C-alpha angles and dihedrals in degrees: 000000000000123000107262094204096087089055096050094093089055090049092050091049091050092048091051093047095058092061099047095093129052095198109099100223092047090048092053091049090052089052094051094045092046092051092050092048093046095052098031089238119164092211132036131167139174114212115193120224091216109024092175093062095068099020092241132120127201120327118214138181118277119250112277109227095205093056110032111213135160112280090245108024118201117259109228112213090231092052111106112248136190116211121187123174121227116216124203116187094341092310128107105248094184147298124282106213125190129184141167103046107193101223101038140294124344114272133217086254090057090051093049092050092048092048090054088049091048091054091054090042090058090055092047092049091050091051092046090051092052091048093047092048092049092048092049092047091050092051093049093046091050089047092051090049091050091050092050091050092048094047093049092050092080106269120165119254093258093048090048092056091047090051091055093046095047096047093045092050091055095045093049093043085231130161091234142007114208136175120213124194131190118266127218093253094056101266132105128246132200104241100168132030132182112188140168089235135027106312089218111179097348095107109075094029109142131208100215123224111272096040110141092232095047097077091057093047095048088046090058095248124142116242122205119195128189096201122008092194095060104025107111091215091067113083107163122113092239096056094096090068095064142060126185112024142181120202109191129185118243094212133153131168092358091303119121110216095176142283130291112214122192110186123179125209120278109279092021120142115276121253114261124229089252092052091050092051094047093046091050090052090047091053091052091049092046091050090052090049090050091053092048091047090050090050090049091051089048090053091049091049090048090052089052091049091049091049092049091049090051091051090048091051091048091050092050098042098041113019102033094042092050092047090049092050091048090051091052090052092050092048089051090049090048092054092049092048093052110105133054137025135026090258091056090048091053091049090047091053093047091050089050091054090047091053091050091050091050092050090049091049091050090053092050093048090050089051089051090050090052091049091051090055093056120095103255097219100039127089110253117251100187126076091240090054093048092050090050090049091053090049091050090050091051090050089067089060100035096046093231138062116263117232113247129198132179124199122193133000095321097171095046100043103036120067138156134326092023091053091054092051090048091054091049090052090047092053092050092048093049091047090052091049092050090055095054119092123240097023111154101152133042124182122195120195126183111189122180093175096068112102121216122250090265092054098255117135111261148160125248126201116196124185116185127183129178096225112137108332090347128272128224120192117192129192125182136184137168114256 
C-alpha cells in the first residue's frame, strides 16, 4: 500500500474544487473530473439513482485533449473498476464509477481517497440542491407576481390567457404553454398556445369526451406525463410532437377555469418533483389572478353601465321633457295663429315645420337613450338593438352616423320572420346609399303603425339619403 501523504495536497485540491460552484450540474461535473484526476482514471461517470428528481442523466468526464478517446468509451467487463456510492442526506444519490487506471489496477489508497471525495461531494450536492430549489422557487414566485400584475392591468380575456401561457412556458423551459377550456359537449379544447415555433394547428385541438385523461382534467386534478407521444391516455393529433408534460388545473374558489399544459419536446428532460410542485402553485396563483381580473373587468363594465343609465335618465328627464313641453307650446301657438292673412299663414307653416323638427329630435334622442341602455359588448337581441347595430355598421362606411327613428310598439308587434326580412332590406338599402356619391345624411324610419294599401296592419321601413336629388327606399310587409 502506498503512502497516502504525498497525495493529500491533490485530495485537498479535489475536495475544494467540488464546492466551488453552486449550480448542480457544474458541481456534479467537478466531482467526476476531480475523481478522475485524483485516481488517474481515463474514465469516470456519475450515475444517479433517481435521474428524474434533479432532471439530470449521467455525468461523465470531459474529453482529454492529450489522449483522444471516444466521449463515452465502452466499459469492458474485464476492465478493473472502482465504484463508490455518494450519499446525500442518508440517501444514495448515485454511484461514482472509475475505470481505466493508467498504471495498473485501482488500489485501496485510491478507494480511500475517492470515499473522502464522495463524502465531501454529498455535502456539495446537498448545498447545490438547496440553492437550485431556492432559485427555482424565486423565479416561479416572480413569474406569478408578474402575471398577477399584468392581468390586473386591464388586459382582455384572450390576452390574459396568453400572458399565463407565455410566462409559464418560459418558467418551465417547456416547448409550449397551452390553455385548455371545457367545451359544451363535455370535452376540452386548446384555446391559447404559446410556442417556441409556429403553433400550427395546436389551437383548436380538442380532447374528445371519453378520453382517459379528460376525467382527471375536468375534475381539477393535475396530470403528469412522462412521454406524451406514447402515453395511452393522450389522444390528440398533436401528442406525437411532445415528450414530458404537466397538465395543471386553473382552479379558484371551486371554479375550474381550464387547464394549463406545459409539454416539452420529445426526448426532453423529465420534470422534477420540485418543478411539478412549483408549476402547480403557479397555476393556482394564476387562476386566482384570472378570477380577480375578471371581477375587476366586471366592476368596470358595471360602472360603465351605471354611467350610461345615468346619462339616459338625464336625457329622458331633462332633454326629452323640455323638448316635449316646447313642442306643446309651439302646437298651441300654431293653433292660435291659424286663421287670417298671408303673414299668419307663413307663421303657421313655420310653426308646423318647427313642430315636425322637434318631434324628429325627440325620436332621435329616445333612440339614443335606448342605445345607451344596451350592453356595449353584447350582441343585441331586440329589433331596436339590431337596427341600431346595422346603422352603426353603415356609419363605418358612410363616415357619419345615420339617423334612426322608431314609430309604434316595434318590439311587441314585430316578430320573426318579418323582423329578419326587415333587417335584410335595411342592409341592402344602406349598402345602396353607401355607393351613391354626395351622401351626407341618411334617415332610417321603422313604422309599425302604417297600414298596407289593403288595410291590413303592416310595417314600413324607409331609408332616405340626400345623395344627388335625394333617394327614398321603402319596404313594407304585413305584420
